[in-house]
MILUMMAR-647033 format. One record per atom (N, C-alpha, C): atom name; residue number from 0; residue in three letters; x, y, z. Coordinates in nm, 2 decimals, m for minus. Example, Ala and Ser with C-alpha at 12.3 -4.5 7.8 and 13.67 -1.06 7.14 Angstrom:
BEGIN
N, 0, ALA, 1.32, m0.57, 0.78
CA, 0, ALA, 1.23, m0.45, 0.78
C, 0, ALA, 1.32, m0.33, 0.78
N, 1, SER, 1.28, m0.22, 0.71
CA, 1, SER, 1.37, m0.11, 0.71
C, 1, SER, 1.29, 0.00, 0.79
This chain:
BEGIN
N, 0, UNK, 0.35, m2.12, m1.67
CA, 0, UNK, 0.36, m1.98, m1.64
C, 0, UNK, 0.34, m1.96, m1.49
N, 1, UNK, 0.43, m1.88, m1.43
CA, 1, UNK, 0.43, m1.85, m1.29
C, 1, UNK, 0.32, m1.75, m1.26
N, 2, UNK, 0.24, m1.77, m1.15
CA, 2, UNK, 0.14, m1.67, m1.12
C, 2, UNK, 0.20, m1.54, m1.07
N, 3, UNK, 0.13, m1.43, m1.09
CA, 3, UNK, 0.18, m1.30, m1.05
C, 3, UNK, 0.16, m1.30, m0.90
N, 4, UNK, 0.26, m1.26, m0.82
CA, 4, UNK, 0.24, m1.25, m0.67
C, 4, UNK, 0.16, m1.14, m0.63
N, 5, UNK, 0.08, m1.16, m0.52
CA, 5, UNK, m0.01, m1.05, m0.47
C, 5, UNK, 0.06, m0.99, m0.35
N, 6, UNK, 0.06, m0.86, m0.35
CA, 6, UNK, 0.12, m0.78, m0.24
C, 6, UNK, 0.00, m0.70, m0.17
N, 7, UNK, m0.01, m0.72, m0.04
CA, 7, UNK, m0.11, m0.64, 0.03
C, 7, UNK, m0.03, m0.53, 0.11
N, 8, UNK, m0.07, m0.41, 0.09
CA, 8, UNK, m0.02, m0.30, 0.17
C, 8, UNK, m0.12, m0.27, 0.28
N, 9, UNK, m0.08, m0.28, 0.40
CA, 9, UNK, m0.17, m0.26, 0.52
C, 9, UNK, m0.13, m0.14, 0.60
N, 10, UNK, m0.24, m0.06, 0.63
CA, 10, UNK, m0.22, 0.06, 0.71
C, 10, UNK, m0.34, 0.06, 0.80
N, 11, UNK, m0.35, 0.16, 0.89
CA, 11, UNK, m0.46, 0.17, 0.98
C, 11, UNK, m0.59, 0.22, 0.90
N, 12, UNK, m0.58, 0.34, 0.85
CA, 12, UNK, m0.70, 0.40, 0.78
C, 12, UNK, m0.72, 0.37, 0.64
N, 13, UNK, m0.62, 0.32, 0.57
CA, 13, UNK, m0.62, 0.28, 0.43
C, 13, UNK, m0.67, 0.40, 0.34
N, 14, UNK, m0.63, 0.52, 0.38
CA, 14, UNK, m0.67, 0.64, 0.31
C, 14, UNK, m0.56, 0.72, 0.25
N, 15, UNK, m0.44, 0.69, 0.28
CA, 15, UNK, m0.33, 0.77, 0.23
C, 15, UNK, m0.21, 0.68, 0.19
N, 16, UNK, m0.12, 0.65, 0.29
CA, 16, UNK, 0.00, 0.58, 0.26
C, 16, UNK, m0.02, 0.45, 0.18
N, 17, UNK, m0.11, 0.37, 0.23
CA, 17, UNK, m0.13, 0.24, 0.17
C, 17, UNK, m0.19, 0.25, 0.03
N, 18, UNK, m0.28, 0.35, 0.01
CA, 18, UNK, m0.33, 0.38, m0.12
C, 18, UNK, m0.23, 0.42, m0.22
N, 19, UNK, m0.14, 0.51, m0.17
CA, 19, UNK, m0.03, 0.56, m0.26
C, 19, UNK, 0.06, 0.44, m0.29
N, 20, UNK, 0.09, 0.36, m0.20
CA, 20, UNK, 0.18, 0.24, m0.22
C, 20, UNK, 0.11, 0.14, m0.32
N, 21, UNK, m0.02, 0.12, m0.31
CA, 21, UNK, m0.09, 0.03, m0.40
C, 21, UNK, m0.08, 0.09, m0.55
N, 22, UNK, m0.11, 0.22, m0.56
CA, 22, UNK, m0.10, 0.28, m0.69
C, 22, UNK, 0.04, 0.28, m0.75
N, 23, UNK, 0.14, 0.31, m0.67
CA, 23, UNK, 0.28, 0.31, m0.71
C, 23, UNK, 0.33, 0.17, m0.76
N, 24, UNK, 0.29, 0.07, m0.68
CA, 24, UNK, 0.33, m0.07, m0.72
C, 24, UNK, 0.26, m0.11, m0.86
N, 25, UNK, 0.14, m0.07, m0.87
CA, 25, UNK, 0.07, m0.10, m1.00
C, 25, UNK, 0.14, m0.02, m1.11
N, 26, UNK, 0.18, 0.10, m1.09
CA, 26, UNK, 0.24, 0.18, m1.19
C, 26, UNK, 0.39, 0.13, m1.22
N, 27, UNK, 0.46, 0.11, m1.11
CA, 27, UNK, 0.61, 0.08, m1.13
C, 27, UNK, 0.64, m0.07, m1.16
N, 28, UNK, 0.55, m0.16, m1.12
CA, 28, UNK, 0.57, m0.30, m1.15
C, 28, UNK, 0.45, m0.37, m1.22
N, 29, UNK, 0.41, m0.31, m1.33
CA, 29, UNK, 0.29, m0.36, m1.40
C, 29, UNK, 0.32, m0.50, m1.45
N, 30, UNK, 0.22, m0.59, m1.43
CA, 30, UNK, 0.23, m0.73, m1.47
C, 30, UNK, 0.33, m0.81, m1.39
N, 31, UNK, 0.40, m0.75, m1.29
CA, 31, UNK, 0.49, m0.82, m1.21
C, 31, UNK, 0.44, m0.85, m1.07
N, 32, UNK, 0.35, m0.76, m1.02
CA, 32, UNK, 0.28, m0.79, m0.89
C, 32, UNK, 0.13, m0.74, m0.91
N, 33, UNK, 0.05, m0.80, m0.83
CA, 33, UNK, m0.09, m0.76, m0.81
C, 33, UNK, m0.09, m0.69, m0.68
N, 34, UNK, m0.12, m0.56, m0.68
CA, 34, UNK, m0.12, m0.48, m0.56
C, 34, UNK, m0.26, m0.46, m0.50
N, 35, UNK, m0.27, m0.48, m0.37
CA, 35, UNK, m0.39, m0.45, m0.30
C, 35, UNK, m0.36, m0.37, m0.18
N, 36, UNK, m0.45, m0.29, m0.12
CA, 36, UNK, m0.43, m0.22, 0.00
C, 36, UNK, m0.56, m0.24, 0.09
N, 37, UNK, m0.54, m0.23, 0.22
CA, 37, UNK, m0.65, m0.24, 0.31
C, 37, UNK, m0.61, m0.18, 0.44
N, 38, UNK, m0.71, m0.16, 0.53
CA, 38, UNK, m0.68, m0.10, 0.66
C, 38, UNK, m0.74, m0.18, 0.78
N, 39, UNK, m0.68, m0.16, 0.89
CA, 39, UNK, m0.74, m0.22, 1.01
C, 39, UNK, m0.86, m0.14, 1.06
N, 40, UNK, m0.86, m0.01, 1.03
CA, 40, UNK, m0.98, 0.07, 1.07
C, 40, UNK, m0.99, 0.17, 0.95
N, 41, UNK, m1.05, 0.13, 0.84
CA, 41, UNK, m1.05, 0.21, 0.72
C, 41, UNK, m1.13, 0.34, 0.73
N, 42, UNK, m1.09, 0.44, 0.67
CA, 42, UNK, m1.16, 0.57, 0.66
C, 42, UNK, m1.26, 0.56, 0.55
N, 43, UNK, m1.35, 0.66, 0.55
CA, 43, UNK, m1.46, 0.66, 0.45
C, 43, UNK, m1.41, 0.69, 0.30
N, 44, UNK, m1.30, 0.76, 0.29
CA, 44, UNK, m1.25, 0.79, 0.15
C, 44, UNK, m1.10, 0.81, 0.15
N, 45, UNK, m1.04, 0.80, 0.03
CA, 45, UNK, m0.90, 0.82, 0.01
C, 45, UNK, m0.88, 0.97, 0.03
N, 46, UNK, m0.77, 1.01, 0.10
CA, 46, UNK, m0.73, 1.15, 0.13
C, 46, UNK, m0.71, 1.22, 0.00
N, 47, UNK, m0.77, 1.34, m0.01
CA, 47, UNK, m0.75, 1.43, m0.13
C, 47, UNK, m0.61, 1.45, m0.16
N, 48, UNK, m0.53, 1.48, m0.06
CA, 48, UNK, m0.38, 1.50, m0.08
C, 48, UNK, m0.31, 1.38, m0.14
N, 49, UNK, m0.35, 1.26, m0.11
CA, 49, UNK, m0.29, 1.14, m0.17
C, 49, UNK, m0.33, 1.13, m0.31
N, 50, UNK, m0.45, 1.16, m0.34
CA, 50, UNK, m0.50, 1.15, m0.48
C, 50, UNK, m0.43, 1.26, m0.57
N, 51, UNK, m0.42, 1.38, m0.51
CA, 51, UNK, m0.35, 1.49, m0.58
C, 51, UNK, m0.20, 1.46, m0.60
N, 52, UNK, m0.14, 1.41, m0.50
CA, 52, UNK, 0.01, 1.37, m0.51
C, 52, UNK, 0.03, 1.27, m0.62
N, 53, UNK, m0.06, 1.17, m0.62
CA, 53, UNK, m0.04, 1.06, m0.72
C, 53, UNK, m0.07, 1.12, m0.86
N, 54, UNK, m0.17, 1.20, m0.88
CA, 54, UNK, m0.20, 1.26, m1.01
C, 54, UNK, m0.09, 1.35, m1.06
N, 55, UNK, m0.03, 1.42, m0.96
CA, 55, UNK, 0.08, 1.51, m1.00
C, 55, UNK, 0.20, 1.43, m1.05
N, 56, UNK, 0.21, 1.31, m1.01
CA, 56, UNK, 0.32, 1.22, m1.05
C, 56, UNK, 0.28, 1.14, m1.17
N, 57, UNK, 0.16, 1.16, m1.23
CA, 57, UNK, 0.12, 1.08, m1.34
C, 57, UNK, 0.08, 0.94, m1.31
N, 58, UNK, 0.04, 0.92, m1.19
CA, 58, UNK, 0.01, 0.78, m1.14
C, 58, UNK, m0.15, 0.77, m1.14
N, 59, UNK, m0.20, 0.66, m1.20
CA, 59, UNK, m0.34, 0.64, m1.20
C, 59, UNK, m0.40, 0.62, m1.06
N, 60, UNK, m0.52, 0.67, m1.04
CA, 60, UNK, m0.59, 0.66, m0.91
C, 60, UNK, m0.72, 0.59, m0.92
N, 61, UNK, m0.76, 0.55, m1.04
CA, 61, UNK, m0.89, 0.48, m1.06
C, 61, UNK, m0.90, 0.36, m0.98
N, 62, UNK, m1.01, 0.34, m0.91
CA, 62, UNK, m1.04, 0.22, m0.83
C, 62, UNK, m0.98, 0.22, m0.69
N, 63, UNK, m0.91, 0.33, m0.66
CA, 63, UNK, m0.86, 0.33, m0.52
C, 63, UNK, m0.98, 0.37, m0.43
N, 64, UNK, m0.99, 0.28, m0.32
CA, 64, UNK, m1.09, 0.31, m0.22
C, 64, UNK, m1.05, 0.23, m0.09
N, 65, UNK, m1.08, 0.30, 0.02
CA, 65, UNK, m1.05, 0.23, 0.15
C, 65, UNK, m1.13, 0.10, 0.16
N, 66, UNK, m1.07, 0.00, 0.22
CA, 66, UNK, m1.14, m0.13, 0.25
C, 66, UNK, m1.08, m0.19, 0.37
N, 67, UNK, m1.16, m0.26, 0.44
CA, 67, UNK, m1.12, m0.33, 0.56
C, 67, UNK, m1.04, m0.46, 0.52
N, 68, UNK, m0.94, m0.49, 0.61
CA, 68, UNK, m0.85, m0.60, 0.58
C, 68, UNK, m0.94, m0.73, 0.57
N, 69, UNK, m1.05, m0.74, 0.63
CA, 69, UNK, m1.13, m0.86, 0.62
C, 69, UNK, m1.18, m0.88, 0.48
N, 70, UNK, m1.19, m0.78, 0.40
CA, 70, UNK, m1.23, m0.79, 0.26
C, 70, UNK, m1.13, m0.86, 0.17
N, 71, UNK, m1.01, m0.87, 0.22
CA, 71, UNK, m0.90, m0.93, 0.13
C, 71, UNK, m0.83, m1.05, 0.20
N, 72, UNK, m0.86, m1.07, 0.33
CA, 72, UNK, m0.78, m1.17, 0.41
C, 72, UNK, m0.79, m1.31, 0.35
N, 73, UNK, m0.89, m1.35, 0.28
CA, 73, UNK, m0.90, m1.48, 0.22
C, 73, UNK, m0.85, m1.49, 0.08
N, 74, UNK, m0.79, m1.38, 0.03
CA, 74, UNK, m0.73, m1.39, m0.10
C, 74, UNK, m0.59, m1.45, m0.09
N, 75, UNK, m0.54, m1.50, m0.20
CA, 75, UNK, m0.40, m1.56, m0.19
C, 75, UNK, m0.30, m1.44, m0.19
N, 76, UNK, m0.24, m1.42, m0.08
CA, 76, UNK, m0.14, m1.31, m0.06
C, 76, UNK, 0.00, m1.36, m0.04
N, 77, UNK, 0.09, m1.31, m0.12
CA, 77, UNK, 0.23, m1.36, m0.11
C, 77, UNK, 0.32, m1.27, m0.02
N, 78, UNK, 0.28, m1.15, 0.00
CA, 78, UNK, 0.36, m1.05, 0.08
C, 78, UNK, 0.27, m0.95, 0.14
N, 79, UNK, 0.29, m0.92, 0.27
CA, 79, UNK, 0.22, m0.81, 0.34
C, 79, UNK, 0.32, m0.71, 0.37
N, 80, UNK, 0.29, m0.58, 0.34
CA, 80, UNK, 0.38, m0.47, 0.38
C, 80, UNK, 0.30, m0.38, 0.47
N, 81, UNK, 0.34, m0.37, 0.59
CA, 81, UNK, 0.28, m0.28, 0.68
C, 81, UNK, 0.35, m0.14, 0.67
N, 82, UNK, 0.27, m0.04, 0.66
CA, 82, UNK, 0.33, 0.10, 0.64
C, 82, UNK, 0.31, 0.19, 0.75
N, 83, UNK, 0.25, 0.14, 0.86
CA, 83, UNK, 0.24, 0.22, 0.98
C, 83, UNK, 0.25, 0.13, 1.10
N, 84, UNK, 0.30, 0.19, 1.21
CA, 84, UNK, 0.32, 0.10, 1.33
C, 84, UNK, 0.19, 0.04, 1.39
N, 85, UNK, 0.08, 0.12, 1.38
CA, 85, UNK, m0.04, 0.06, 1.43
C, 85, UNK, m0.09, m0.06, 1.36
N, 86, UNK, m0.07, m0.06, 1.22
CA, 86, UNK, m0.11, m0.17, 1.14
C, 86, UNK, m0.02, m0.29, 1.17
N, 87, UNK, 0.11, m0.26, 1.19
CA, 87, UNK, 0.20, m0.37, 1.23
C, 87, UNK, 0.16, m0.44, 1.36
N, 88, UNK, 0.12, m0.36, 1.45
CA, 88, UNK, 0.09, m0.42, 1.58
C, 88, UNK, m0.05, m0.49, 1.58
N, 89, UNK, m0.14, m0.45, 1.49
CA, 89, UNK, m0.27, m0.52, 1.48
C, 89, UNK, m0.28, m0.60, 1.36
N, 90, UNK, m0.17, m0.63, 1.29
CA, 90, UNK, m0.18, m0.71, 1.17
C, 90, UNK, m0.25, m0.84, 1.20
N, 91, UNK, m0.35, m0.88, 1.12
CA, 91, UNK, m0.43, m1.00, 1.15
C, 91, UNK, m0.35, m1.12, 1.11
N, 92, UNK, m0.40, m1.24, 1.16
CA, 92, UNK, m0.34, m1.36, 1.12
C, 92, UNK, m0.40, m1.41, 0.99
N, 93, UNK, m0.32, m1.44, 0.89
CA, 93, UNK, m0.37, m1.48, 0.76
C, 93, UNK, m0.39, m1.63, 0.76
N, 94, UNK, m0.49, m1.68, 0.68
CA, 94, UNK, m0.51, m1.82, 0.67
C, 94, UNK, m0.39, m1.91, 0.64
N, 95, UNK, m0.30, m1.86, 0.57
CA, 95, UNK, m0.17, m1.93, 0.55
C, 95, UNK, m0.05, m1.84, 0.58
N, 96, UNK, 0.06, m1.90, 0.61
CA, 96, UNK, 0.18, m1.82, 0.64
C, 96, UNK, 0.21, m1.72, 0.53
N, 97, UNK, 0.23, m1.60, 0.57
CA, 97, UNK, 0.26, m1.49, 0.47
C, 97, UNK, 0.38, m1.41, 0.51
N, 98, UNK, 0.47, m1.39, 0.42
CA, 98, UNK, 0.59, m1.31, 0.45
C, 98, UNK, 0.54, m1.17, 0.47
N, 99, UNK, 0.60, m1.11, 0.58
CA, 99, UNK, 0.56, m0.97, 0.61
C, 99, UNK, 0.68, m0.89, 0.63
N, 100, UNK, 0.68, m0.76, 0.58
CA, 100, UNK, 0.78, m0.67, 0.60
C, 100, UNK, 0.72, m0.54, 0.65
N, 101, UNK, 0.79, m0.46, 0.73
CA, 101, UNK, 0.74, m0.34, 0.79
C, 101, UNK, 0.83, m0.22, 0.74
N, 102, UNK, 0.76, m0.13, 0.67
CA, 102, UNK, 0.83, m0.01, 0.62
C, 102, UNK, 0.74, 0.11, 0.66
N, 103, UNK, 0.77, 0.17, 0.78
CA, 103, UNK, 0.68, 0.29, 0.82
C, 103, UNK, 0.71, 0.41, 0.74
N, 104, UNK, 0.60, 0.49, 0.71
CA, 104, UNK, 0.61, 0.61, 0.64
C, 104, UNK, 0.54, 0.72, 0.72
N, 105, UNK, 0.59, 0.84, 0.71
CA, 105, UNK, 0.52, 0.96, 0.77
C, 105, UNK, 0.38, 0.97, 0.73
N, 106, UNK, 0.29, 1.00, 0.82
CA, 106, UNK, 0.15, 1.03, 0.79
C, 106, UNK, 0.13, 1.18, 0.76
N, 107, UNK, 0.10, 1.21, 0.63
CA, 107, UNK, 0.09, 1.36, 0.60
C, 107, UNK, m0.05, 1.42, 0.62
N, 108, UNK, m0.15, 1.34, 0.68
CA, 108, UNK, m0.28, 1.40, 0.69
C, 108, UNK, m0.28, 1.53, 0.76
N, 109, UNK, m0.35, 1.62, 0.70
CA, 109, UNK, m0.36, 1.76, 0.76
C, 109, UNK, m0.25, 1.85, 0.72
N, 110, UNK, m0.16, 1.80, 0.64
CA, 110, UNK, m0.04, 1.88, 0.60
C, 110, UNK, m0.06, 1.92, 0.45
N, 111, UNK, 0.02, 2.02, 0.41
CA, 111, UNK, 0.01, 2.06, 0.27
C, 111, UNK, 0.04, 1.96, 0.17
N, 112, UNK, 0.00, 1.98, 0.04
CA, 112, UNK, 0.03, 1.88, m0.07
C, 112, UNK, 0.18, 1.84, m0.07
N, 113, UNK, 0.27, 1.94, m0.05
CA, 113, UNK, 0.41, 1.90, m0.05
C, 113, UNK, 0.45, 1.79, 0.04
N, 114, UNK, 0.38, 1.77, 0.15
CA, 114, UNK, 0.41, 1.66, 0.24
C, 114, UNK, 0.36, 1.53, 0.18
N, 115, UNK, 0.25, 1.53, 0.11
CA, 115, UNK, 0.20, 1.41, 0.04
C, 115, UNK, 0.29, 1.37, m0.07
N, 116, UNK, 0.35, 1.47, m0.14
CA, 116, UNK, 0.44, 1.44, m0.25
C, 116, UNK, 0.57, 1.38, m0.19
N, 117, UNK, 0.62, 1.43, m0.08
CA, 117, UNK, 0.74, 1.38, m0.02
C, 117, UNK, 0.71, 1.23, 0.02
N, 118, UNK, 0.60, 1.20, 0.08
CA, 118, UNK, 0.57, 1.07, 0.12
C, 118, UNK, 0.55, 0.98, 0.00
N, 119, UNK, 0.49, 1.03, m0.11
CA, 119, UNK, 0.48, 0.95, m0.23
C, 119, UNK, 0.62, 0.91, m0.28
N, 120, UNK, 0.71, 1.01, m0.28
CA, 120, UNK, 0.84, 0.98, m0.33
C, 120, UNK, 0.92, 0.89, m0.24
N, 121, UNK, 0.90, 0.90, m0.11
CA, 121, UNK, 0.96, 0.81, m0.01
C, 121, UNK, 0.91, 0.67, m0.03
N, 122, UNK, 0.78, 0.65, m0.05
CA, 122, UNK, 0.72, 0.52, m0.08
C, 122, UNK, 0.79, 0.46, m0.21
N, 123, UNK, 0.80, 0.54, m0.31
CA, 123, UNK, 0.85, 0.49, m0.43
C, 123, UNK, 1.00, 0.45, m0.41
N, 124, UNK, 1.07, 0.53, m0.34
CA, 124, UNK, 1.22, 0.51, m0.32
C, 124, UNK, 1.25, 0.39, m0.23
N, 125, UNK, 1.16, 0.36, m0.13
CA, 125, UNK, 1.19, 0.25, m0.04
C, 125, UNK, 1.10, 0.13, m0.06
N, 126, UNK, 0.97, 0.15, m0.08
CA, 126, UNK, 0.88, 0.03, m0.08
C, 126, UNK, 0.89, m0.05, m0.21
N, 127, UNK, 0.90, 0.02, m0.32
CA, 127, UNK, 0.91, m0.05, m0.45
C, 127, UNK, 1.03, m0.14, m0.45
N, 128, UNK, 1.15, m0.09, m0.42
CA, 128, UNK, 1.27, m0.18, m0.42
C, 128, UNK, 1.26, m0.29, m0.31
N, 129, UNK, 1.19, m0.26, m0.20
CA, 129, UNK, 1.18, m0.37, m0.09
C, 129, UNK, 1.09, m0.48, m0.14
N, 130, UNK, 0.98, m0.44, m0.21
CA, 130, UNK, 0.89, m0.55, m0.27
C, 130, UNK, 0.97, m0.63, m0.37
N, 131, UNK, 1.04, m0.56, m0.46
CA, 131, UNK, 1.12, m0.64, m0.56
C, 131, UNK, 1.21, m0.74, m0.49
N, 132, UNK, 1.28, m0.69, m0.39
CA, 132, UNK, 1.38, m0.78, m0.32
C, 132, UNK, 1.31, m0.89, m0.25
N, 133, UNK, 1.20, m0.86, m0.18
CA, 133, UNK, 1.13, m0.96, m0.10
C, 133, UNK, 1.07, m1.07, m0.19
N, 134, UNK, 1.03, m1.04, m0.31
CA, 134, UNK, 0.97, m1.13, m0.41
C, 134, UNK, 1.07, m1.19, m0.51
N, 135, UNK, 1.19, m1.14, m0.50
CA, 135, UNK, 1.30, m1.18, m0.60
C, 135, UNK, 1.27, m1.14, m0.74
N, 136, UNK, 1.22, m1.02, m0.76
CA, 136, UNK, 1.18, m0.97, m0.89
C, 136, UNK, 1.30, m0.89, m0.95
């Protein structure tokens, strides 16, 4: 049996885009990938707009919480997806060579719920297929 590949979505604050990406990968690729997210400078909590946008789309949000990339760096990771330019520039060196792709998304912090929904839909439209392609799923 082939192990399920682990995808790490990396952002700066790990409170919005990377959290939505983690939840969407879990929802759209169940049993095909193990999704994690982390930040280079994590915020204290997941953005309310991100949680509301996910819930409005019927996507589970249980267990989502910001975490520092150091909390996951020693885990076996098969693919890193950076979703903001700051995270791309400060992406840490992983213990083993890891394939990395960069897909920047708009940061909707401070904007109305509709902006979070647009970002959620953009993540689903671009990130999920990119992960499939990168991992050959």
